[in-house]
N, C-alpha and C positions, 0 to 999 in steps of 0.2 A: 265432429265439428269443433269441440273444445280443443283438441290437440292441434288442429290447424290454426285456430285463433292464437293458441299459446306459442306456436312456432313463429307466427307473424310478429307477435309482441316481442319475442326474444330477438328476432332479426332487426326490428326497429330500435330496440334498446341498444343492441350492439353497434348498429350503424351510427346512432346519435352519440354513443360513447366514443367511437372512433373519431367523430367530427370534433368533439369537445376536448379530446385528449391531445395535448401538444405533441408534435413529432419530436424526435431526438434533435433534429436540426434547430427547431424553434426553441427547444429547451436550452440548447447550447448557446443560442444568441441571448436569451433572456436571463440565463444563469451561467455566468462565465466560469463557474467552478465545475460545471459538468463537462466531461470529456466529449468532444465532438465525435460523431459517428465516423468510423474508419480510422481512428487514431488509437494509439496504444492506451491502455488504462492509465489513470493518474498514478497508480502505484508503480507501474513499469516506467513511466516518464520520470518520476521522482528518483527511482533507483538508478536509471541511466544517468540522470543529472548528477547524482552523488558520485558515481564512478568517474564521470568526466571531470568533476571538480576535485578528484583525488581524495575523496572522503572514504574512510574505512570504518568498518565495524569489527571490533575485537570481541569474540565470543567463545563459548565452550559448548560442544555438542551435548553435554549432559547438564547444562544449566537451564532450569525452567524459564528464567528471565530472557535468556538468549532465544529460547524456543518461542516465547511470546513475541519478541521483537520480529523474528522471522515470520510468524503468523500474521502480524500486522501488515506486512508487505504482501503476503501470499507467495505461494511457491514459485510461480513464473516470474514475478517481480524480484524476489530475493535472489534469484540466480544472477541478476544484473548487478547486485551490490558487491563491492569489494569486501570480502569476508576473510578475516584472519582467525584461524583456530588457535586458541590459547591452551587448550588441554593437551598435554603431551601425548595422551592416548588417542586423540582425535585424528581424523583423516587430514593429511597435509598440514599437520600441526607445526606451528611456529612459536613454540613455548618460549624459546630464548628471546625472540623479538618482544613478546609480551612482557617478559621479565625486565628486559632492558628499558622498556617504556614505563615500567612500574604499573602495569595493568593489574589492579588488585580485585576488581569485580567485573563481571560481564553481565550484559553487554556494555562496552565502552565505545563511544564514537570519537574518532579523530577528525575534527573539522577545523580547518584553517590554523593548524598548529596547536589547537586546544583540545583537551580531552573532556568529554562529557560522559559521566558515569550513569548507568541505569537505562531502563527502557525509556525510549522517547516516542511520543506520538509522531505520526507522519507529518502532522501540521507543524510540530516543533522542529523536526528535521528539515522541512521545507523552509521554515523561517531562518533557522541557523545557517543553512546552506545558500540562502538567497535564491531559492528556486522560484521561477516565475511562471511555471506551467499550471495546468489544471490541478485543482486540489480536492476534487470530489472523490475521496478515497473510499471506494465501495468495500474493499476487503476489511478495513478497520470497522466500518459500520456493521457488516455482517458478523464479524467476530464479536463485537459488543452485543449485538442483538441475539446471539446464540446463548447468552447467559440468562 
Protein backbone atom coordinates (compact mmCIF):
# COMPACT_ATOMS: atom_id res chain seq x y z
CA UNK A 1 0.00 0.00 0.00
CA UNK A 2 2.77 2.46 0.94
CA UNK A 3 4.71 1.84 -2.28
CA UNK A 4 1.59 2.51 -4.40
CA UNK A 5 1.02 5.79 -2.51
CA UNK A 6 4.71 6.68 -2.95
CA UNK A 7 4.52 6.02 -6.72
CA UNK A 8 1.45 8.23 -7.07
CA UNK A 9 3.10 11.03 -5.05
CA UNK A 10 6.17 10.88 -7.28
CA UNK A 11 4.02 10.96 -10.42
CA UNK A 12 2.12 14.01 -9.14
CA UNK A 13 5.35 15.77 -8.16
CA UNK A 14 6.91 15.10 -11.55
CA UNK A 15 3.86 16.25 -13.47
CA UNK A 16 3.57 19.47 -11.45
CA UNK A 17 7.29 20.11 -11.95
CA UNK A 18 6.83 19.66 -15.68
CA UNK A 19 3.98 22.16 -15.65
CA UNK A 20 5.90 24.79 -13.68
CA UNK A 21 9.19 24.37 -15.55
CA UNK A 22 9.40 26.69 -18.56
CA UNK A 23 9.95 25.04 -21.89
CA UNK A 24 13.05 25.85 -23.90
CA UNK A 25 10.90 27.93 -26.25
CA UNK A 26 9.47 29.97 -23.37
CA UNK A 27 12.94 30.40 -21.86
CA UNK A 28 14.28 31.69 -25.18
CA UNK A 29 11.48 34.26 -25.35
CA UNK A 30 11.87 35.45 -21.76
CA UNK A 31 15.67 35.28 -21.75
CA UNK A 32 17.12 36.46 -25.08
CA UNK A 33 20.58 35.21 -24.13
CA UNK A 34 19.35 31.61 -24.24
CA UNK A 35 19.95 29.78 -27.50
CA UNK A 36 16.58 28.83 -29.02
CA UNK A 37 15.87 25.14 -29.60
CA UNK A 38 17.05 23.78 -32.92
CA UNK A 39 19.84 26.35 -33.35
CA UNK A 40 23.58 26.05 -32.96
CA UNK A 41 25.06 26.67 -29.54
CA UNK A 42 26.02 30.22 -28.63
CA UNK A 43 29.67 29.13 -28.76
CA UNK A 44 29.34 27.81 -32.33
CA UNK A 45 27.40 30.90 -33.40
CA UNK A 46 30.09 33.18 -31.96
CA UNK A 47 32.90 31.13 -33.53
CA UNK A 48 31.16 31.26 -36.93
CA UNK A 49 30.68 35.02 -36.57
CA UNK A 50 34.38 35.48 -35.73
CA UNK A 51 35.42 33.58 -38.85
CA UNK A 52 32.98 35.48 -41.05
CA UNK A 53 34.34 38.75 -39.62
CA UNK A 54 37.90 37.65 -40.53
CA UNK A 55 38.93 37.48 -36.86
CA UNK A 56 41.86 35.20 -36.10
CA UNK A 57 43.34 33.59 -33.03
CA UNK A 58 47.09 33.12 -32.93
CA UNK A 59 48.08 30.37 -30.54
CA UNK A 60 50.49 27.60 -29.76
CA UNK A 61 49.62 23.96 -29.29
CA UNK A 62 51.81 23.72 -26.19
CA UNK A 63 50.62 26.95 -24.53
CA UNK A 64 48.33 26.38 -21.52
CA UNK A 65 46.62 29.73 -22.14
CA UNK A 66 45.86 28.83 -25.76
CA UNK A 67 44.44 25.55 -24.46
CA UNK A 68 42.24 27.43 -21.99
CA UNK A 69 40.97 29.69 -24.78
CA UNK A 70 40.08 26.64 -26.87
CA UNK A 71 38.31 25.07 -23.90
CA UNK A 72 36.19 28.19 -23.39
CA UNK A 73 34.73 27.59 -26.85
CA UNK A 74 34.52 23.81 -26.61
CA UNK A 75 35.84 21.41 -29.22
CA UNK A 76 32.98 21.68 -31.73
CA UNK A 77 32.88 25.48 -31.67
CA UNK A 78 36.64 25.97 -31.76
CA UNK A 79 36.77 24.04 -35.04
CA UNK A 80 34.92 27.04 -36.53
CA UNK A 81 37.52 29.59 -35.33
CA UNK A 82 40.27 30.72 -37.71
CA UNK A 83 43.30 29.49 -35.78
CA UNK A 84 46.92 30.27 -36.66
CA UNK A 85 49.54 28.00 -35.07
CA UNK A 86 52.58 30.05 -34.02
CA UNK A 87 54.80 27.28 -32.65
CA UNK A 88 57.09 26.08 -35.44
CA UNK A 89 56.68 22.50 -34.17
CA UNK A 90 52.88 22.63 -34.31
CA UNK A 91 50.60 21.20 -36.97
CA UNK A 92 50.23 23.56 -39.97
CA UNK A 93 52.49 26.07 -38.21
CA UNK A 94 52.76 29.61 -39.56
CA UNK A 95 55.58 30.77 -37.30
CA UNK A 96 56.91 33.27 -39.85
CA UNK A 97 53.50 34.98 -40.03
CA UNK A 98 53.39 35.21 -36.23
CA UNK A 99 56.89 36.69 -36.21
CA UNK A 100 55.98 39.20 -38.92
CA UNK A 101 52.97 40.32 -36.85
CA UNK A 102 55.18 40.42 -33.74
CA UNK A 103 53.00 37.96 -31.83
CA UNK A 104 54.94 37.65 -28.57
CA UNK A 105 52.38 35.78 -26.48
CA UNK A 106 49.54 33.42 -27.11
CA UNK A 107 46.70 33.47 -27.45
CA UNK A 108 46.49 36.71 -29.41
CA UNK A 109 43.31 37.77 -31.19
CA UNK A 110 43.37 39.89 -34.33
CA UNK A 111 40.14 41.89 -34.44
CA UNK A 112 39.59 44.78 -36.81
CA UNK A 113 43.30 45.31 -37.38
CA UNK A 114 44.06 45.41 -33.65
CA UNK A 115 45.88 42.74 -31.63
CA UNK A 116 44.45 41.68 -28.27
CA UNK A 117 46.86 39.64 -26.15
CA UNK A 118 45.82 36.99 -23.65
CA UNK A 119 42.82 34.81 -22.94
CA UNK A 120 39.53 36.58 -23.64
CA UNK A 121 36.16 35.59 -22.28
CA UNK A 122 33.57 34.74 -24.90
CA UNK A 123 31.62 37.78 -23.73
CA UNK A 124 34.67 39.99 -24.42
CA UNK A 125 35.13 38.46 -27.87
CA UNK A 126 31.43 38.98 -28.60
CA UNK A 127 31.67 42.64 -27.60
CA UNK A 128 34.95 43.31 -29.44
CA UNK A 129 33.64 41.67 -32.62
CA UNK A 130 30.19 43.30 -32.45
CA UNK A 131 28.51 39.88 -32.28
CA UNK A 132 24.72 40.24 -32.06
CA UNK A 133 23.72 36.61 -31.49
CA UNK A 134 22.86 34.61 -28.40
CA UNK A 135 25.36 34.89 -25.56
CA UNK A 136 24.37 32.16 -23.14
CA UNK A 137 27.76 30.45 -23.29
CA UNK A 138 27.23 27.02 -21.72
CA UNK A 139 30.76 25.74 -22.34
CA UNK A 140 32.36 28.59 -20.38
CA UNK A 141 29.91 28.11 -17.51
CA UNK A 142 30.58 24.38 -17.31
CA UNK A 143 34.34 24.98 -17.43
CA UNK A 144 34.17 27.50 -14.60
CA UNK A 145 31.88 25.24 -12.57
CA UNK A 146 34.31 22.33 -12.92
CA UNK A 147 36.82 24.08 -10.63
